[in-house]
N, C-alpha and C positions, 0 to 999 in steps of 0.2 A: 674570573674573567672579567677582565676591564677594556671598554669598545667605548671611542671618544667616536659619536657619527656625528658631529658637526667641524668640519676644517675647511680652511680657505690656502690656498696659497697665490703664489703671484701670476695663475692662470687667471683669476680675477684681481680682486681688492686684496689680497693678501701681499707682505711682502716679502715672501720666502718662496724660492722655487720650489718645485714639486718633490724633486728629492734630497731637499732638506727637510720638508715637512716628514718624510718618508723616517728619515735619522733622526729627528726630534722624539717621534711617536716613538720609535724603538727603544729610545732613550728614557723616555718617561716609563715606562713599563706597561705600554697599552702592548695586549693581545688582538686590537681590531680598531682600522680606523678607516671613517670614510672621509673621501677628500668630496668636498660638496662645495665647488667653485662656484661662482653665480653664474646660472645661464650657459654655463659651460663645461664641455669636459676635454677640454685642452690638457688635462693636467694629468690625467688618467694615464696615457701612453708615459710619459718619462717618469712618473708615481712607481707602476708595477715595473721599469727597468729599473729602478733603483732601489729594487727589491731582488737584488742579486740575481736578476734576469730569470727566477725561478719563479715562472708565471704559471699556474695552473688551471684549466679553462675546464668548466664542468656545464652540461647539458641544464640548460631550463625552459621551459616550454616550447623544446624540439627548435630554440635559438640558441646563434652562442652566447653562453655565459659572460657576463664582464666581470666578475669579483676575480682578479687575480689574489692569488694564495700564495705563502710559502715564501719566507725571505728571512730579511734578518732577524735575529730571535724570535719566528715563527711568527712574524706580526702577517697578520692578516689587512688586505686592502678591500672594502667595499669601496665599489663606485658609485657615485653620486653628483647630485647637483642640485643648488638651491634656485626654484624656480621663481621668477618676480612674477606678482600676482596684483590683482585690485578685488578686492570684497568689497559692496556697498561702498566704491568711491575711495577706499582707504587702502595702504599698500599693505599686503600680505605675503610672506612667502613660504613656499612647500619647498621639503627635504625629499628630493627623490634617489631611490635607491634601487639597483639592481636591475635596472630594463636595459633596453636593448638602444644602446647609442645610435644605432645605424636606423632607425625607425624612423621612414621618412615624416611623417607627419609631426613627430616630437623634434625630430631635425630641422624642419621647416620653421616652426613657431619660435625654438630659440634664438635661429638664425635672426628675424625677425626681431626679438628681443635686444638682440644685441647689436643690429643695427639701427633701432631708436636710442640705444644707448649713448651711442657717439654722435648724434643730431642733437639727443639731448645736452650731454656735455660740451659741447659748441657754442649753442642756447647757453648755458650755464656760465660758461668763461665771458663770452658777450656782455652777458648783463652785469658778472664783475668787474668788467672793464670798465662799465656805465657807471659802476660804483667807485670806480676807484682803486680798485683792486690791479696792480700793476704785472697779470701773467695773462701770456697769450697760450693758444690752443696748444703751440708745438712744447710749450713746458708741460702742459698735463701729457702730453701724447709719449714725448721723451718717459715721465714715470709711468704711464702705463704700459709701454711698449707695446709686445702681442696680446696681451691679456683683455679679458672685457672690462673695458672702462668705467668707473661709476663715482661715483662722488667722493670716495676715500682718496682717488686720484687727485681730482680737482683742491681737497684738502690739504695735501701734500705740497703741489703749489704753492699753494696761497701760504703755508708755512717757511716752505724755502722762500717766498718774496719777502717774508720777514713782516706781512698786515697781522700775520699773527701768530702767537708764540710756538702750537703745536695743531698737527691737525685736528683734534678733539674740539679746539674752538672753532672749527668754521658749521658744525652741529648746533649752529644758532640761530634764532628766528633774524638775526641783524643779518647770516650768510645763507646757506647752503640746508640748514632744517628742513624738513617737510613745510611748507606754508612760508618758508623764508622768503627774505628781499630778492633772493639770486635763485631760489629754488623753480624748478620747471620739471611737468609730469612728463610722463612717457608712456610709449607702451608697454602693457603686459596683460599676462592673461589673464580671463575668469579663473577662480581657483577650482571651480566646478568642472570646468574645460579641461584644467590641467590635469588634476586627479585621473580624469578617462585618458588623457594622452597617456600620462605613467602607466596605468593598468593597461590598456591596448600596446604599450611596448614590454612589457612582461616585469612591470616592476610595484612598487608600494610606495606612497604617498604620504609624508607628516608635517603636520601642522607644525611651522619655528615659532619659536619663541613666542606665544602670542600672548603673553602678559608682560615682557618685558619694558614696553612701553606704553605707556597712562594713554597717552595722544591716540596709540596705533592699537588698543586694546581691542581683542576679538573677545567675543561674548560666548557665554552658553552656548545660546541659542544658534548662533553663527557657525560654532563647532558640529554640535549636534547637526545640523544640516550640510555640513560637510561630510559627516560620518557616514550619512543615510544615503552619500554617495559616492561610495568608494573609500576616503579615508581611513588608512591603516591605523596612524598613533598620530600623539600629539607631543612636542617636544616640552616634556616637564622638567628638568634639570639642566636650568643653563643660567651661567654667572651673571646675567643681569634680570632675572626673576625672583621676587623677595619668596622665601622660603613661605611666606601663608599662600602667596598665589601657587606655588610649587605645590603645596597640599590639597588645594584646592582644586587644581588642576588634574592629580594625581585620582581624587575622587571622583573625577570628571569623565577619566578615561576607565576607570571601571564599570562606572554608571552606561557608559557607552560602549564597553567593550572593544576599546580603543588600546593599543599598545602606547606605554609611555617610555619613551624613550629620552637621551638627555648628551650633551654633546657642550664644549669646551667655545666653539663658535670663533677656536685661534684666528687672528689674521697675521701672526708674526709677531713683530715688535711695533703695531698700533696697537694690539691688545696686551703687551705684556709676555708674548710668547708663554700663554697659559695652558697648552695641549695637553689633554688630558687629566684638567682640574674639576671637569664634570664629566659624566661617565654612566653609559647604560646599562642596567641591569641584564646578567647573564640570558634569565628569563625572555626578556623583551626583546634582547637580539635574536634570540633563535624564532621566536614568533613572528619577527619580522621576516626572516629566511624562507618560514614557515609557509609566509601568507604570498608570499613572492614567488615561491616553488610552486603555489596551488591554485594562482591566477589562471584561468582558462582552461581548467583541466575537469572534466566530468568526474 
């Protein structure tokens, strides 16, 4: 079984609509794909519709389960979300799976995060204008559309203006990288609170790519602290994490009793359409399903 548990659509900062993401997942030979857009579940419904409208719901925690199943080539959709968090003053992300998207407390927090994303993006555009970058908020808004706006949308607007050759060049200290000249922080959840919210909504939380960025590295001690508060797993297999880091994380997950997951973190054309390039082992996927099904049960 091949399960890619970290994929984005244009519901956040990916380039492809959810329906196209599902088609590409099927063409890549995946059995399972998780749609994990940033701080939003807006892509779930169109993704389910794309699966030949054959959606099977199962009961979980006496709530409506959200994992739409059965469709193109038997592809299973696992609804997810990548939550923006701050750990000890630095950005970290949590991958949430199999939660009730209608849970009022989780929905309220993600709405607050999305609202602040807009305020932050507007402020970054203003700062870029002060630095001589000829883009306006309308340029960014046109690229983002109805999606949860993020820095990749700003980067694409910068590339379209000709200031940089490609969106990737925006993520430097000169521009909008963390701590860069035009960087502005934003509201994000404490990860311990985020884990609690996801669990209360019937889901499981996995720490996303903790060793993909040296400046944002999550230490073993920090991971252990999160594990003690209900973290279900760690994303070990990821294209931006060196093999040595993956090996270290794999050992750590074994020591802490966490699930070791994997995903491509595909963002469409921004990342070279790499869906299916990194996957989660079948036993790990089954462990996540079992843990989500067991939360809250005696």
